[in-house]
N, C-alpha and C positions, 0 to 999 in steps of 0.2 A: 504494500500500500504506500501511498505517497506521504501522507501526514502522520499516520499512526503505525505502530508495529503490527505485524501479522498476528491475528488471533485476538485483537482487541474486541471486547464485548460491549463496553460502555464508554461513551465519550461525550464531550460537550461541544456544541456548535456555537461559536462566538463571533461577534462583530465588534470591531474597535470603533469607539465613538470619535477618536482623534483622526485616524487615517482611513477608516472605512473598510479595512481589510476583513474578510471573513475567513475563519480557519477552524480546524478541529483540534482538540487537545484532550489528553487522557484525563486531566483534572476536570472534575465537574463541580464548579463553584459559581456563585452568582456573578462575580466579577474577578477577572484575572488580568495579568499584564500581557500586553500585545507583544509578540516576539519582534515584529518589525520596528515598533516605536522604541523598544528597549535597546535595539542595536544602534539607534541614532544617538543615544546618550553617551557622552564621553566621561568615563569613570576616572580618568587620570586628572586629578585636581592638584593644584598648587597649595602652598601653605595659607594663602589669603583667600582662597576660593571656598565656596560652600558646596556640599554634596548636592547634586541635582535631585529634585523630587521624582520619585518613582511611584506615581499613582496608577493603580490598576484602571485601565480604560476599556477593556474588552468585556462586553456584557453577554451573558448566556442567553442565547436565543432558543435553544432546544437541546434536550438530552436525547442522544441516539443510542439505541440498544440493538443487539443481535445483528441481523442482516442489514439493517438500516445504516450501521456504521460503515460497512464496506461500500454501500451505494453512495453515501454522502462523500466518502473519501474519493471515490472515482469521479463524481460530479465536480468536486472542487479541483481535483487535479487536472481534469479536462479544461477547466476555465483557465488554469495557469499555463498548461502546455499547448493550448490552442487546438486540442483534438488530436495531438500527436501521440499515438499509442506506443511509440518506440521506446519509451522509458519503462514499459511494463516488462 
């Protein structure tokens, strides 16, 4: 699978309110950190700088279970790869 490890039975479908990206995650919580927005933060700070705020921005849209996990993973991966099945 593209987003999740093989054999995942339960996952969360999230949408980031900051960047708008939709993704799947093994964690099922009401709000989590967006992986894309977290990569944009520079964690190397100097002595006079403050640590950047890491607020969770991705909200849970749906809990996926069983066969629905694989279907959602396939649909989201097609949106990213543009329908190219070569990665499978």
